C-alpha positions as CSV (number, residue, x, y, z in Angstrom):
1,X,0.0,0.0,0.0
2,X,1.4,3.5,-1.0
3,X,1.3,6.3,1.5
4,X,0.9,9.9,0.5
5,X,4.5,10.4,1.5
6,X,5.6,7.7,-1.0
7,X,3.5,9.3,-3.7
8,X,5.1,12.7,-3.0
9,X,8.6,11.1,-3.0
10,X,7.9,9.6,-6.4
11,X,6.8,13.0,-7.7
12,X,9.9,14.6,-6.3
13,X,12.1,12.0,-7.9
14,X,10.4,12.4,-11.2
15,X,10.7,16.2,-11.0
16,X,14.5,16.0,-10.2
17,X,15.1,13.4,-13.0
18,X,13.5,15.8,-15.5
19,X,15.3,18.8,-14.1
20,X,18.7,17.1,-14.2
21,X,17.9,15.7,-17.7
22,X,18.4,12.1,-16.6
23,X,16.7,9.9,-19.2
24,X,17.2,6.4,-17.8
25,X,17.7,4.9,-14.4
26,X,18.3,1.2,-13.9
27,X,17.8,-1.0,-10.8
28,X,20.6,-3.4,-10.1
29,X,21.0,-5.8,-7.2
30,X,24.0,-4.8,-5.1
31,X,26.0,-7.0,-2.7
32,X,24.1,-5.7,0.3
33,X,21.5,-3.2,-0.9
34,X,19.5,-2.7,-4.1
35,X,21.2,0.0,-6.1
36,X,20.1,2.4,-8.8
37,X,22.4,3.4,-11.6
38,X,22.1,6.4,-13.9
39,X,24.2,8.7,-16.0
40,X,24.5,12.4,-15.0
41,X,26.9,14.9,-16.5
42,X,28.7,12.2,-18.4
43,X,29.4,10.0,-15.4
44,X,27.7,6.9,-14.1
45,X,26.2,7.5,-10.7
46,X,25.4,4.6,-8.3
47,X,23.4,4.9,-5.1
48,X,21.3,2.8,-2.8
49,X,17.7,2.6,-4.0
50,X,16.3,4.1,-0.8
51,X,18.8,7.1,-1.1
52,X,17.8,8.0,-4.7
53,X,15.9,11.1,-3.6
54,X,18.7,12.4,-1.4
55,X,21.3,11.8,-4.2
56,X,19.2,13.6,-6.8
57,X,18.6,16.5,-4.4
58,X,22.3,16.9,-3.9
59,X,23.0,16.8,-7.6
60,X,20.3,19.4,-8.2
61,X,21.6,21.7,-5.5
62,X,25.2,21.5,-7.0
63,X,23.8,22.2,-10.5
64,X,21.9,25.3,-9.2
65,X,25.1,26.6,-7.6
66,X,27.1,26.1,-10.8
67,X,24.4,28.0,-12.8
68,X,24.4,30.8,-10.3
69,X,28.2,31.0,-10.5
70,X,28.0,31.2,-14.3
71,X,25.6,34.1,-14.2
72,X,26.9,36.0,-11.2
73,X,30.6,35.0,-11.2
74,X,32.8,33.7,-8.4
75,X,33.0,34.8,-4.8
76,X,36.2,36.4,-3.7
77,X,37.0,33.2,-1.7
78,X,36.9,31.1,-4.9
79,X,38.9,33.8,-6.8
80,X,41.5,33.6,-4.0
81,X,41.7,29.8,-4.3
82,X,42.3,30.2,-8.0
83,X,45.0,32.8,-7.4
84,X,46.7,30.2,-5.1
85,X,46.6,27.7,-7.9
86,X,48.5,30.2,-10.1
87,X,45.6,31.5,-12.1
88,X,44.8,35.1,-12.9
89,X,41.4,36.6,-11.8
90,X,39.5,39.8,-12.3
91,X,36.2,41.4,-11.4
92,X,33.6,42.0,-14.1
93,X,32.7,45.2,-12.3
94,X,36.2,46.8,-12.8
95,X,36.1,49.8,-15.1
96,X,39.4,49.3,-16.8
97,X,39.9,46.8,-19.6
98,X,42.4,44.0,-19.3
99,X,42.9,44.5,-15.6
100,X,43.6,41.3,-13.6
101,X,45.2,40.0,-10.4
102,X,47.9,37.4,-10.1
103,X,49.7,35.9,-7.1
104,X,53.5,35.9,-6.8
105,X,55.1,33.1,-4.8
106,X,58.8,34.0,-4.2
107,X,61.6,31.5,-4.6
108,X,65.2,31.6,-3.4
109,X,66.0,34.1,-6.2
110,X,63.3,36.5,-5.4
111,X,63.8,39.8,-3.5
112,X,60.5,39.3,-1.7
113,X,60.2,36.7,1.0
114,X,56.4,36.2,1.2
115,X,53.7,35.6,-1.3
116,X,51.8,38.7,-2.5
117,X,49.1,39.7,-5.0
118,X,49.7,42.2,-7.7
119,X,47.5,43.8,-10.3
120,X,47.9,44.6,-14.0
121,X,46.3,48.0,-14.0
122,X,44.5,49.7,-16.9
123,X,47.7,51.5,-17.9
124,X,49.5,48.1,-18.1
125,X,51.6,48.8,-15.0
126,X,52.0,46.0,-12.5
127,X,51.3,47.3,-9.0
128,X,50.7,45.9,-5.5
129,X,47.1,45.1,-4.8
130,X,45.0,45.3,-1.6
131,X,41.3,44.2,-1.6
132,X,38.6,46.8,-0.9
133,X,35.5,46.0,1.0
134,X,33.5,45.8,-2.2
135,X,36.1,43.6,-3.8
136,X,35.7,41.1,-0.9
137,X,31.9,41.1,-1.0
138,X,31.1,41.0,-4.7
139,X,30.3,37.8,-6.6
140,X,31.5,39.0,-10.0
141,X,35.0,37.5,-10.0
142,X,36.1,35.5,-13.0
143,X,39.1,33.5,-14.0
144,X,41.2,35.0,-16.8
145,X,42.5,32.5,-19.4
146,X,45.6,33.6,-21.2
């Protein structure tokens, strides 16, 4: 006998399958639990049958976050992580063209002893950079690909 909760769960699963553009799911017996297999974003996903709704909700939440980041841009914390990985970043809201930030990590031949962030300014000069309050709080950061 189906309860209203089970019917709502089935509707939620169907909604998420459609939203995530998952065409096919397949039940497969697992070693301990029954499993569900499906392809999402080019990869096969496997989860316990009774965890399907939770798994789909997590994937949907991650997808929404990615879409928001594509529209709005990165937070400063994500921009900083990319600087630490050696990438250049910039704000979409900056007025000057071709302005960006880059992190310098000194080695034994450097005159500086500690890492620092510098900016390529609109006049093509490389200058030290310190974040403003608005730089820290905006979500319009982007990675610059050379």
